[in-house]
N, CA and C atoms as a LAMMPS dump frame, in Angstrom:
ITEM: TIMESTEP
0
ITEM: NUMBER OF ATOMS
618
ITEM: BOX BOUNDS ff ff ff
-5.0000000000000000e+02 5.0000000000000000e+02
-5.0000000000000000e+02 5.0000000000000000e+02
-5.0000000000000000e+02 5.0000000000000000e+02
ITEM: ATOMS id mol type element x y z
1 1 1 N -21.937 5.813 -0.23
2 1 2 C -22.79 4.636 0.869
3 1 3 C -21.781 3.618 -0.148
4 2 1 N -20.807 3.299 1.251
5 2 2 C -19.891 1.854 0.704
6 2 3 C -20.507 0.605 -0.108
7 3 1 N -20.073 0.346 -0.934
8 3 2 C -20.627 -1.346 -2.063
9 3 3 C -19.797 -2.076 -1.706
10 4 1 N -20.14 -3.381 -1.923
11 4 2 C -19.229 -4.811 -1.738
12 4 3 C -18.745 -5.324 -2.859
13 5 1 N -17.997 -5.442 -3.146
14 5 2 C -17.114 -6.162 -4.316
15 5 3 C -16.499 -7.4 -3.948
16 6 1 N -16.635 -8.001 -3.125
17 6 2 C -15.813 -9.229 -2.999
18 6 3 C -16.152 -9.993 -3.993
19 7 1 N -17.245 -10.439 -4.147
20 7 2 C -17.421 -11.308 -5.28
21 7 3 C -16.187 -10.793 -6.533
22 8 1 N -16.161 -9.706 -7.286
23 8 2 C -15.565 -8.631 -8.373
24 8 3 C -13.699 -8.385 -7.745
25 9 1 N -13.447 -9.523 -6.788
26 9 2 C -12.288 -9.19 -6.718
27 9 3 C -11.55 -10.597 -6.908
28 10 1 N -10.653 -10.719 -7.738
29 10 2 C -9.238 -12.025 -8.13
30 10 3 C -7.857 -11.505 -8.008
31 11 1 N -7.551 -12.946 -8.176
32 11 2 C -5.942 -12.158 -7.935
33 11 3 C -5.469 -12.305 -9.239
34 12 1 N -4.346 -11.276 -9.476
35 12 2 C -4.551 -10.972 -10.986
36 12 3 C -3.425 -12.696 -11.391
37 13 1 N -3.702 -12.368 -13.099
38 13 2 C -2.608 -12.303 -13.71
39 13 3 C -2.068 -11.984 -14.731
40 14 1 N -1.039 -12.113 -15.694
41 14 2 C -0.369 -11.488 -16.932
42 14 3 C -1.141 -10.475 -17.65
43 15 1 N -2.667 -10.826 -17.957
44 15 2 C -2.84 -10.236 -19.034
45 15 3 C -3.383 -9.084 -18.277
46 16 1 N -3.36 -9.086 -17
47 16 2 C -3.791 -7.774 -16.281
48 16 3 C -2.474 -6.333 -15.627
49 17 1 N -1.539 -7.194 -15.733
50 17 2 C -0.411 -5.973 -15.548
51 17 3 C -0.833 -5.053 -15.995
52 18 1 N -1.21 -4.823 -17.383
53 18 2 C -1.38 -3.397 -17.897
54 18 3 C -2.485 -2.519 -16.903
55 19 1 N -3.953 -3.068 -17.152
56 19 2 C -4.704 -2.623 -16.115
57 19 3 C -4.22 -1.901 -15.212
58 20 1 N -3.451 -3.034 -13.958
59 20 2 C -3.08 -2.416 -12.527
60 20 3 C -1.53 -1.555 -12.677
61 21 1 N -0.927 -1.391 -13.942
62 21 2 C -0.308 0.036 -14.071
63 21 3 C -0.532 1.153 -14.226
64 22 1 N -1.757 1.266 -15.2
65 22 2 C -2.98 1.891 -15.44
66 22 3 C -3.556 2.828 -14.115
67 23 1 N -4.61 1.544 -13.367
68 23 2 C -5.018 2.33 -11.701
69 23 3 C -4.096 2.972 -10.767
70 24 1 N -2.408 2.65 -11.264
71 24 2 C -1.079 3.015 -10.371
72 24 3 C -1.346 4.288 -10.848
73 25 1 N -1.681 4.999 -12.266
74 25 2 C -0.997 6.479 -12.491
75 25 3 C -2.051 6.972 -12.66
76 26 1 N -3.219 6.392 -12.503
77 26 2 C -4.287 6.984 -11.906
78 26 3 C -4.139 8.224 -10.283
79 27 1 N -3.043 7.696 -9.621
80 27 2 C -3.144 8.038 -8.271
81 27 3 C -1.773 8.22 -8.563
82 28 1 N -0.792 9.402 -9.099
83 28 2 C 0.731 9.374 -8.978
84 28 3 C 1.319 10.284 -9.099
85 29 1 N 2.303 11.051 -8.2
86 29 2 C 2.914 12.279 -8.32
87 29 3 C 4.152 11.397 -8.206
88 30 1 N 4.985 11.879 -9.195
89 30 2 C 6.316 11.637 -9.085
90 30 3 C 7.439 12.414 -8.35
91 31 1 N 7.966 11.87 -7.259
92 31 2 C 9.007 12.688 -6.513
93 31 3 C 9.492 13.842 -7.22
94 32 1 N 9.668 13.73 -7.913
95 32 2 C 10.496 15.098 -8.803
96 32 3 C 9.77 15.987 -8.83
97 33 1 N 8.468 15.934 -8.84
98 33 2 C 7.378 17.107 -8.67
99 33 3 C 7.118 17.983 -7.511
100 34 1 N 7.305 17.462 -6.966
101 34 2 C 6.48 17.463 -5.249
102 34 3 C 7.14 19.209 -5.007
103 35 1 N 7.893 19.591 -5.615
104 35 2 C 8.146 20.662 -5.6
105 35 3 C 8.238 22.239 -6.478
106 36 1 N 7.15 20.889 -7.467
107 36 2 C 6.712 22.094 -8.143
108 36 3 C 4.703 22.166 -8.012
109 37 1 N 4.668 21.783 -7.627
110 37 2 C 3.188 21.933 -7.105
111 37 3 C 2.664 22.733 -6.728
112 38 1 N 1.417 23.641 -6.628
113 38 2 C 0.859 24.605 -6.011
114 38 3 C 0.44 24.266 -4.672
115 39 1 N 0.372 24.641 -4.021
116 39 2 C -0.41 24.78 -2.484
117 39 3 C -1.771 24.231 -2.605
118 40 1 N -2.808 24.377 -4.02
119 40 2 C -3.829 23.859 -3.511
120 40 3 C -3.612 22.904 -3.75
121 41 1 N -2.879 22.191 -5.291
122 41 2 C -3.069 20.737 -5.821
123 41 3 C -2.367 19.623 -4.434
124 42 1 N -0.816 20.491 -3.988
125 42 2 C -0.923 19.645 -2.609
126 42 3 C -1.613 18.925 -1.753
127 43 1 N -2.385 20.175 -1.443
128 43 2 C -3.58 20.005 -0.559
129 43 3 C -4.699 18.809 -1.346
130 44 1 N -5.02 18.916 -2.262
131 44 2 C -5.529 17.84 -2.844
132 44 3 C -5.185 16.456 -2.841
133 45 1 N -3.901 16.307 -3.297
134 45 2 C -3.274 15.513 -3.616
135 45 3 C -2.991 14.742 -1.663
136 46 1 N -2.825 15.669 -0.976
137 46 2 C -2.8 14.963 0.105
138 46 3 C -4.644 14.603 0.762
139 47 1 N -5.435 15.099 0.575
140 47 2 C -6.773 14.169 1.593
141 47 3 C -7.284 13.519 0.441
142 48 1 N -6.643 13.297 -1.016
143 48 2 C -7.426 12.547 -2.097
144 48 3 C -6.595 11.617 -2.5
145 49 1 N -4.816 11.344 -1.593
146 49 2 C -4.362 10.256 -1.721
147 49 3 C -3.642 10.106 -3.227
148 50 1 N -2.514 9.477 -2.392
149 50 2 C -1.724 9.148 -3.935
150 50 3 C -0.412 8.447 -3.497
151 51 1 N 0.006 7.829 -4.919
152 51 2 C 1.357 6.837 -5.163
153 51 3 C 2.685 7.54 -4.729
154 52 1 N 3.707 7.158 -4.201
155 52 2 C 4.95 7.363 -4.761
156 52 3 C 5.848 6.319 -5.903
157 53 1 N 5.474 5.233 -5.197
158 53 2 C 6.946 4.2 -6.573
159 53 3 C 6.218 4.185 -7.946
160 54 1 N 7.372 4.72 -8.684
161 54 2 C 6.884 4.955 -10.404
162 54 3 C 7.866 3.381 -10.645
163 55 1 N 7.134 2.715 -11.287
164 55 2 C 7.699 1.435 -11.957
165 55 3 C 6.971 0.752 -12.568
166 56 1 N 7.525 0.075 -14.221
167 56 2 C 7.559 0.141 -15.123
168 56 3 C 6.154 -1.336 -15.577
169 57 1 N 5.914 -1.949 -16.379
170 57 2 C 5.081 -2.792 -16.619
171 57 3 C 5.644 -4.341 -15.998
172 58 1 N 7.475 -4.271 -16.327
173 58 2 C 7.635 -5.498 -15.949
174 58 3 C 7.49 -5.756 -14.222
175 59 1 N 7.594 -4.895 -13.243
176 59 2 C 7.287 -4.968 -12.341
177 59 3 C 6.455 -5.843 -12.201
178 60 1 N 4.886 -5.212 -12.596
179 60 2 C 3.835 -5.827 -11.933
180 60 3 C 3.983 -7.334 -12.594
181 61 1 N 4.846 -7.64 -14.198
182 61 2 C 4.714 -9.26 -14.408
183 61 3 C 5.501 -10.275 -13.63
184 62 1 N 6.436 -9.368 -13.317
185 62 2 C 7.262 -10.136 -12.151
186 62 3 C 6.382 -10.742 -10.782
187 63 1 N 5.747 -9.258 -10.287
188 63 2 C 5.35 -9.582 -8.673
189 63 3 C 3.816 -10.797 -9.482
190 64 1 N 3.597 -10.657 -10.475
191 64 2 C 2.251 -12.034 -10.856
192 64 3 C 2.802 -13.286 -10.358
193 65 1 N 4.193 -13.351 -11.275
194 65 2 C 4.355 -14.599 -11.583
195 65 3 C 5.514 -15.059 -9.942
196 66 1 N 5.002 -14.122 -9.207
197 66 2 C 5.902 -14.295 -7.968
198 66 3 C 5.232 -15.056 -6.84
199 67 1 N 5.312 -16.465 -6.597
200 67 2 C 4.728 -17.297 -5.705
201 67 3 C 3.945 -16.733 -4.179
202 68 1 N 5.203 -15.523 -3.568
203 68 2 C 5.119 -14.739 -2.313
204 68 3 C 4.437 -13.675 -2.234
205 69 1 N 4.073 -13.181 -4.013
206 69 2 C 3.387 -11.977 -3.511
207 69 3 C 1.724 -11.911 -4.483
208 70 1 N 0.673 -11.522 -4.089
209 70 2 C -0.064 -11.374 -4.254
210 70 3 C -1.123 -10.113 -4.85
211 71 1 N -1.959 -9.84 -5.299
212 71 2 C -1.971 -9.068 -5.736
213 71 3 C -3.404 -8.953 -6.25
214 72 1 N -4.374 -8.313 -5.949
215 72 2 C -5.751 -8.231 -5.988
216 72 3 C -5.864 -7.682 -7.003
217 73 1 N -7.152 -7.44 -7.741
218 73 2 C -7.787 -7.048 -8.548
219 73 3 C -8.751 -6.912 -8.604
220 74 1 N -9.445 -5.955 -8.817
221 74 2 C -11.293 -5.504 -8.729
222 74 3 C -11.291 -5.225 -10.355
223 75 1 N -12.649 -5.737 -11.09
224 75 2 C -12.678 -5.04 -12.409
225 75 3 C -14.584 -4.814 -12.267
226 76 1 N -14.587 -4.231 -13.468
227 76 2 C -16.609 -3.903 -13.764
228 76 3 C -16.597 -4.957 -14.392
229 77 1 N -17.745 -4.331 -15.035
230 77 2 C -18.674 -5.317 -15.478
231 77 3 C -17.563 -5.866 -17.292
232 78 1 N -16.787 -4.756 -17.111
233 78 2 C -16.625 -5.303 -18.831
234 78 3 C -15.485 -5.685 -18.776
235 79 1 N -14.73 -5.716 -17.488
236 79 2 C -13.603 -6.582 -17.492
237 79 3 C -12.309 -5.37 -16.926
238 80 1 N -12.686 -4.052 -17.104
239 80 2 C -11.269 -3.368 -16.861
240 80 3 C -11.255 -3.268 -15.35
241 81 1 N -10.405 -3.092 -14.89
242 81 2 C -9.416 -2.916 -14.083
243 81 3 C -9.456 -1.693 -13.227
244 82 1 N -10.519 -1.572 -12.182
245 82 2 C -11.075 0.237 -11.257
246 82 3 C -10.155 -0.226 -10.081
247 83 1 N -8.829 -1.239 -9.589
248 83 2 C -8.534 -1.029 -8.404
249 83 3 C -7.814 -2.297 -8.132
250 84 1 N -6.146 -2.421 -7.619
251 84 2 C -5.78 -3.434 -6.891
252 84 3 C -5.486 -3.511 -5.915
253 85 1 N -4.558 -4.318 -5.318
254 85 2 C -3.606 -3.949 -3.811
255 85 3 C -2.742 -5.265 -3.964
256 86 1 N -1.752 -5.021 -3.639
257 86 2 C -0.323 -6.141 -3.852
258 86 3 C 0.542 -5.582 -1.976
259 87 1 N 0.673 -7.652 -1.656
260 87 2 C 0.972 -7.634 -0.712
261 87 3 C 2.1 -8.453 -0.904
262 88 1 N 3.121 -8.369 -0.826
263 88 2 C 4.256 -8.99 -0.298
264 88 3 C 4.454 -10.195 1.065
265 89 1 N 4.478 -11.056 0.992
266 89 2 C 5.016 -11.984 1.675
267 89 3 C 6.314 -13.179 1.69
268 90 1 N 6.933 -12.545 0.896
269 90 2 C 9.013 -13.383 0.841
270 90 3 C 9.285 -12.415 1.512
271 91 1 N 10.128 -13.491 2.048
272 91 2 C 11.321 -13.242 3.034
273 91 3 C 12.295 -11.976 2.165
274 92 1 N 12.669 -11.932 1.27
275 92 2 C 13.489 -11.366 1.105
276 92 3 C 12.537 -9.988 0.626
277 93 1 N 11.871 -9.613 0.875
278 93 2 C 11.011 -8.539 0.125
279 93 3 C 11.028 -7.856 1.498
280 94 1 N 10.55 -8.813 2.797
281 94 2 C 10.642 -8.323 3.9
282 94 3 C 11.949 -7.545 4.089
283 95 1 N 13.024 -8.562 4.139
284 95 2 C 14.432 -8.005 4.698
285 95 3 C 14.156 -6.485 4.214
286 96 1 N 14.129 -6.166 2.617
287 96 2 C 14.347 -5.069 1.856
288 96 3 C 13.626 -3.895 2.836
289 97 1 N 12.142 -4.089 3.162
290 97 2 C 11.837 -3.359 3.999
291 97 3 C 12.683 -2.675 5.332
292 98 1 N 12.845 -3.83 5.775
293 98 2 C 13.768 -3.537 7.079
294 98 3 C 14.937 -3.403 6.256
295 99 1 N 15.275 -3.11 5.639
296 99 2 C 17.005 -2.268 5.431
297 99 3 C 16.961 -0.809 5.148
298 100 1 N 15.109 -0.286 4.629
299 100 2 C 15.168 1.098 4.023
300 100 3 C 14.424 1.441 5.546
301 101 1 N 14.524 1.396 6.122
302 101 2 C 13.214 1.733 6.763
303 101 3 C 14.076 3.202 8.286
304 102 1 N 15.377 3.149 7.725
305 102 2 C 16.435 4.661 8.252
306 102 3 C 16.013 4.347 9.763
307 103 1 N 16.039 5.495 10.695
308 103 2 C 16.353 5.77 11.857
309 103 3 C 14.627 5.635 12.377
310 104 1 N 14.244 4.459 13.779
311 104 2 C 12.989 4.416 13.748
312 104 3 C 12.691 4.705 15.276
313 105 1 N 11.505 5.059 15.18
314 105 2 C 11.32 5.533 16.652
315 105 3 C 9.764 4.791 16.602
316 106 1 N 9.659 4.261 17.779
317 106 2 C 8.465 2.914 18.256
318 106 3 C 7.858 3.621 18.895
319 107 1 N 6.101 2.932 19.141
320 107 2 C 5.468 3.478 19.759
321 107 3 C 5.388 2.531 21.437
322 108 1 N 6.464 1.066 20.752
323 108 2 C 6.345 0.121 21.774
324 108 3 C 7.096 -0.816 21.468
325 109 1 N 7.408 -1.856 22.92
326 109 2 C 8.359 -2.384 22.193
327 109 3 C 7.659 -3.708 21.359
328 110 1 N 6.48 -4.1 21.078
329 110 2 C 5.614 -5.167 20.342
330 110 3 C 6.057 -4.294 19.309
331 111 1 N 5.518 -4.078 19.037
332 111 2 C 6.025 -2.975 17.301
333 111 3 C 7.547 -3.248 17.107
334 112 1 N 8.379 -2.356 17.677
335 112 2 C 9.649 -2.543 17.484
336 112 3 C 10.262 -4.468 17.407
337 113 1 N 10.023 -5.472 18.387
338 113 2 C 10.275 -6.627 17.829
339 113 3 C 9.813 -6.986 16.633
340 114 1 N 8.554 -6.752 16.128
341 114 2 C 8.088 -7.056 14.926
342 114 3 C 8.892 -6.233 13.56
343 115 1 N 8.81 -5.282 13.637
344 115 2 C 9.799 -4.655 12.715
345 115 3 C 11.361 -4.934 12.394
346 116 1 N 11.945 -5.704 13.157
347 116 2 C 13.678 -5.416 13.775
348 116 3 C 14.105 -6.946 13.846
349 117 1 N 12.82 -8.038 14.825
350 117 2 C 13.611 -9.08 14.457
351 117 3 C 13.682 -10.249 13.441
352 118 1 N 14.529 -10.504 13.009
353 118 2 C 14.512 -11.671 11.851
354 118 3 C 13.54 -13.183 12.248
355 119 1 N 13.66 -13.388 13.562
356 119 2 C 12.347 -14.251 14.222
357 119 3 C 10.765 -13.84 14.039
358 120 1 N 10.657 -12.945 14.066
359 120 2 C 9.217 -12.942 13.087
360 120 3 C 8.611 -12.236 12.322
361 121 1 N 7.679 -12.653 11.968
362 121 2 C 7.515 -12.514 10.422
363 121 3 C 6.151 -11.431 10.126
364 122 1 N 6.384 -11.244 8.837
365 122 2 C 5.25 -9.989 8.156
366 122 3 C 4.758 -9.944 7.609
367 123 1 N 3.558 -9.681 6.635
368 123 2 C 3.341 -9.145 5.346
369 123 3 C 3.167 -7.795 5.276
370 124 1 N 4.121 -7.179 4.144
371 124 2 C 3.909 -5.926 4.009
372 124 3 C 2.987 -5.641 2.541
373 125 1 N 1.942 -4.326 2.819
374 125 2 C 0.997 -4.04 1.793
375 125 3 C 1.962 -2.77 1.536
376 126 1 N 2.159 -3.725 0.147
377 126 2 C 2.969 -2.4 -0.835
378 126 3 C 2.084 -0.846 -1.5
379 127 1 N 0.349 -1.638 -1.76
380 127 2 C -0.135 -0.56 -2.728
381 127 3 C -1.417 -0.988 -2.957
382 128 1 N -2.059 0.169 -2.564
383 128 2 C -3.528 -0.074 -2.591
384 128 3 C -3.733 1.73 -3.841
385 129 1 N -4.268 0.983 -4.801
386 129 2 C -4.493 1.998 -6.094
387 129 3 C -6.105 1.681 -6.339
388 130 1 N -6.966 2.663 -6.021
389 130 2 C -7.904 2.827 -6.785
390 130 3 C -8.439 4.305 -7.806
391 131 1 N -9.182 3.399 -9.04
392 131 2 C -9.441 4.831 -9.761
393 131 3 C -10.162 5.622 -8.946
394 132 1 N -10.241 7.228 -9.768
395 132 2 C -10.663 8.255 -9.31
396 132 3 C -12.277 7.97 -8.702
397 133 1 N -13.296 7.519 -9.548
398 133 2 C -14.372 7.501 -9.876
399 133 3 C -15.459 6.145 -9.182
400 134 1 N -14.109 5.712 -8.556
401 134 2 C -14.492 4.288 -7.844
402 134 3 C -13.944 4.22 -6.104
403 135 1 N -13.342 5.685 -5.757
404 135 2 C -12.914 5.762 -4.862
405 135 3 C -14.171 6.207 -3.687
406 136 1 N -13.87 5.975 -2.175
407 136 2 C -15.219 6.471 -1.333
408 136 3 C -16.081 5.581 -1.448
409 137 1 N -15.817 4.244 -1.726
410 137 2 C -17.248 3.214 -2.109
411 137 3 C -16.971 1.821 -1.334
412 138 1 N -15.921 2.09 -0.593
413 138 2 C -15.728 0.361 0.016
414 138 3 C -14.054 -0.619 -0.554
415 139 1 N -14.202 -0.346 -2.37
416 139 2 C -13.469 -1.152 -2.623
417 139 3 C -12.275 -1.404 -2.431
418 140 1 N -11.922 -0.254 -1.865
419 140 2 C -10.6 -0.097 -1.355
420 140 3 C -10.17 -1.578 0.268
421 141 1 N -11.157 -1.2 0.739
422 141 2 C -11.576 -2.037 2.141
423 141 3 C -12.044 -3.158 1.613
424 142 1 N -12.656 -3.129 0.353
425 142 2 C -12.996 -4.793 -0.069
426 142 3 C -11.621 -5.949 -0.709
427 143 1 N -10.876 -5.185 -1.169
428 143 2 C -9.849 -5.517 -1.836
429 143 3 C -8.685 -6.191 -0.054
430 144 1 N -8.501 -4.839 0.227
431 144 2 C -8.336 -5.495 1.623
432 144 3 C -8.561 -6.443 2.548
433 145 1 N -9.646 -6.94 2.994
434 145 2 C -10.514 -7.921 3.557
435 145 3 C -10.255 -9.201 2.872
436 146 1 N -10.411 -8.736 1.514
437 146 2 C -10.136 -10.4 0.514
438 146 3 C -8.863 -10.986 0.7
439 147 1 N -7.757 -10.001 0.628
440 147 2 C -6.156 -9.884 1.089
441 147 3 C -5.802 -10.45 1.99
442 148 1 N -6.644 -10.192 2.934
443 148 2 C -6.578 -10.266 4.751
444 148 3 C -6.48 -12.41 4.758
445 149 1 N -7.768 -12.961 3.972
446 149 2 C -8.011 -14.406 4.185
447 149 3 C -7.463 -15.26 4.456
448 150 1 N -6.081 -15.169 3.351
449 150 2 C -5.069 -16.812 3.774
450 150 3 C -3.921 -15.574 4.346
451 151 1 N -4.111 -14.907 5.323
452 151 2 C -3.309 -14.126 5.762
453 151 3 C -2.912 -14.483 7.42
454 152 1 N -2.07 -15.018 7.775
455 152 2 C -1.648 -15.29 9.234
456 152 3 C -0.83 -14.771 10.312
457 153 1 N -0.103 -13.035 9.513
458 153 2 C 0.926 -12.744 10.528
459 153 3 C -0.047 -11.282 10.178
460 154 1 N 0.955 -10.269 11.031
461 154 2 C 0.841 -8.865 10.957
462 154 3 C 1.143 -8.616 9.489
463 155 1 N 0.401 -7.457 9.648
464 155 2 C 0.906 -6.746 7.99
465 155 3 C 0.954 -5.302 8.477
466 156 1 N 2.331 -4.659 7.782
467 156 2 C 2.915 -3.528 7.883
468 156 3 C 2.934 -2.37 6.827
469 157 1 N 2.658 -1.562 6.462
470 157 2 C 2.531 -0.27 5.575
471 157 3 C 2.966 0.774 6.041
472 158 1 N 3.767 1.164 5.257
473 158 2 C 4.422 2.475 5.135
474 158 3 C 3.509 4.095 4.818
475 159 1 N 3.316 5.061 4.814
476 159 2 C 3.421 6.153 4.547
477 159 3 C 3.544 7.057 4.477
478 160 1 N 4.061 7.849 3.645
479 160 2 C 4.726 9.026 3.412
480 160 3 C 4.202 10.378 4.253
481 161 1 N 4.529 10.915 5.177
482 161 2 C 4.857 12.261 6.039
483 161 3 C 5.617 12.987 5.126
484 162 1 N 6.95 13.251 4.87
485 162 2 C 7.548 14.192 4.377
486 162 3 C 7.9 13.553 2.332
487 163 1 N 7.966 14.12 1.694
488 163 2 C 7.437 15.804 1.658
489 163 3 C 6.027 15.703 1.179
490 164 1 N 5.662 14.862 1.246
491 164 2 C 4.4 15.377 0.935
492 164 3 C 3.467 13.949 2.082
493 165 1 N 2.411 15.137 2.317
494 165 2 C 1.925 14.081 3.58
495 165 3 C 0.772 13.193 3.131
496 166 1 N 0.228 11.68 2.88
497 166 2 C -0.981 11.357 2.382
498 166 3 C -1.587 10.774 3.323
499 167 1 N -1.895 12.42 3.8
500 167 2 C -3.483 11.867 4.704
501 167 3 C -4.287 10.797 4.553
502 168 1 N -5.176 10.86 3.01
503 168 2 C -6.092 9.999 2.868
504 168 3 C -5.842 8.979 3.165
505 169 1 N -4.404 8.232 2.726
506 169 2 C -3.834 7.169 3.338
507 169 3 C -3.892 6.737 4.591
508 170 1 N -3.702 7.713 5.38
509 170 2 C -3.506 7.67 6.869
510 170 3 C -5.04 7.428 7.509
511 171 1 N -5.96 8.389 6.922
512 171 2 C -7.41 7.68 7.174
513 171 3 C -7.423 6.422 7.023
514 172 1 N -7.409 6.012 5.561
515 172 2 C -7.92 4.333 4.857
516 172 3 C -7.245 3.789 5.914
517 173 1 N -5.765 3.587 6.575
518 173 2 C -5.526 2.48 7.692
519 173 3 C -6.161 2.448 8.709
520 174 1 N -5.854 3.839 8.871
521 174 2 C -7.025 3.639 10.434
522 174 3 C -8.055 2.651 10.161
523 175 1 N -9.263 3.343 9.799
524 175 2 C -10.11 2.691 9.261
525 175 3 C -10.415 1.456 9.204
526 176 1 N -9.82 0.816 8.678
527 176 2 C -9.242 -0.616 8.318
528 176 3 C -8.584 -1.316 9.56
529 177 1 N -8.331 -0.957 10.725
530 177 2 C -7.533 -1.563 11.554
531 177 3 C -6.067 -1.555 11.908
532 178 1 N -5.535 -0.491 10.745
533 178 2 C -4.03 -0.454 11.391
534 178 3 C -3.738 0.859 12.484
535 179 1 N -2.258 0.743 13.114
536 179 2 C -2.374 1.502 14.096
537 179 3 C -1.121 1.919 13.835
538 180 1 N -0.612 3.318 13.856
539 180 2 C 0.392 4.04 14.08
540 180 3 C 1.327 3.416 14.927
541 181 1 N 2.953 2.916 14.413
542 181 2 C 3.265 2.437 15.198
543 181 3 C 4.786 2.457 15.185
544 182 1 N 5.328 3.2 14.23
545 182 2 C 6.511 3.704 14.528
546 182 3 C 6.72 5.138 13.065
547 183 1 N 7.734 5.503 13.542
548 183 2 C 7.934 6.586 12.831
549 183 3 C 9.337 6.536 12.091
550 184 1 N 9.291 6.559 10.766
551 184 2 C 10.724 5.89 9.716
552 184 3 C 11.611 7.241 9.164
553 185 1 N 12.713 7.595 9.498
554 185 2 C 13.174 8.568 8.104
555 185 3 C 14.123 7.665 7.563
556 186 1 N 14.117 8.662 6.214
557 186 2 C 14.999 7.841 4.947
558 186 3 C 14.966 8.866 4.183
559 187 1 N 15.118 7.966 2.867
560 187 2 C 15.528 8.757 1.131
561 187 3 C 15.351 7.848 0.056
562 188 1 N 14.9 8.625 -0.274
563 188 2 C 14.111 8.567 -1.638
564 188 3 C 14.466 9.696 -2.931
565 189 1 N 14.628 9.023 -4.223
566 189 2 C 15.345 9.521 -4.932
567 189 3 C 15.784 11.324 -4.742
568 190 1 N 16.752 10.652 -3.725
569 190 2 C 17.273 11.644 -3.502
570 190 3 C 16.438 13.111 -2.715
571 191 1 N 15.798 12.928 -2.123
572 191 2 C 15.406 13.72 -0.94
573 191 3 C 14.79 13.162 -0.53
574 192 1 N 14.821 13.917 1.053
575 192 2 C 14.486 13.636 2.871
576 192 3 C 13.361 12.973 2.496
577 193 1 N 12.758 12.069 3.083
578 193 2 C 11.312 11.167 3.259
579 193 3 C 11.252 10.841 4.881
580 194 1 N 10.023 11.003 5.087
581 194 2 C 9.791 11.112 6.701
582 194 3 C 8.838 9.656 6.335
583 195 1 N 8.825 8.404 7.078
584 195 2 C 7.12 7.544 7.025
585 195 3 C 6.524 7.641 7.857
586 196 1 N 5.497 7.285 8.26
587 196 2 C 4.796 6.913 9.263
588 196 3 C 4.336 4.888 9.447
589 197 1 N 5.306 3.986 10.22
590 197 2 C 4.61 2.814 9.688
591 197 3 C 3.572 2.196 10.504
592 198 1 N 2.394 1.952 9.805
593 198 2 C 1.056 0.939 10.798
594 198 3 C 1.33 -0.182 10.586
595 199 1 N 0.631 -0.693 11.657
596 199 2 C 0.887 -2.146 11.285
597 199 3 C -0.661 -2.644 11.884
598 200 1 N -1.548 -3.591 11.438
599 200 2 C -2.265 -4.591 10.89
600 200 3 C -2.099 -5.762 12.321
601 201 1 N -2.77 -5.929 13.347
602 201 2 C -1.901 -6.873 13.536
603 201 3 C -2.557 -8.589 12.934
604 202 1 N -3.47 -7.91 12.695
605 202 2 C -4.482 -9.157 11.991
606 202 3 C -4.603 -10.411 13.163
607 203 1 N -5.949 -9.838 13.895
608 203 2 C -6.227 -11.163 14.718
609 203 3 C -7.269 -12.084 14.227
610 204 1 N -7.274 -13.029 14.064
611 204 2 C -8.191 -13.639 13.424
612 204 3 C -9.225 -13.807 14.567
613 205 1 N -10.622 -13.965 14.096
614 205 2 C -12.101 -13.438 14.788
615 205 3 C -12.108 -14.942 14.743
616 206 1 N -12.68 -15.512 16.218
617 206 2 C -13.286 -16.865 15.938
618 206 3 C -14.577 -17.315 15.664
C-alpha cells in the first residue's frame, strides 16, 4: 500500500550529502560489472531498478550548493535519508543533456522541438534513488510530486535500455505521467548504450 511522505520531504543541505550518496549506492551497478553478472542477477536488477552514475561525495555537495539544481530528500524519524530526487534546471546542464543524446529518433515533432531547440526549456530529472526497504511504498512518487511544485516546464528523463534494461524505471516513469518520446544511442565509459527518453509535459491543473 502506498504511503504519503510529503511532509517528510525537504530540500537537501550540505549535511545530507553522505546520506544521498549512500542512497545512491544501494541501487548501483557499475558499468564495468555489467558483463560479469549472472542472468538471474541481471533479471533482478532490471525488475528492481538500478542507477548507472558512479559519482563521489563532492558531486552532491556541488549540486546542493547549486541554485539551479534541486535535491529533495526524504528522511525517517531518526533523520536518516531513505530516498532522494535530483532535478537540474541550469541551462548549462540542459545543454550537456542535449550534447550527449547521440542519434535520436523521435515519436513526434513536439518531442523533437523540446529536446533540440535552444528556444525551448525543460528540466532534467537526473536521479531518484530509494533505499530497498522503502521501495514500492510511494516514496519515489512523493519525492517527484514535491519536486514538481515549483517547476513550470516539461521534465525530461533518460532510462537505460542497453546494456542493461532498467524496466523498473520505465514502470515508475509511466506511472508518474512520463511518456516515451525518443530513443537515443550513445556511449558511456567505453560501452555502447541505448537510452529511452521520457518526457513529463507537466501540465498544471487549474
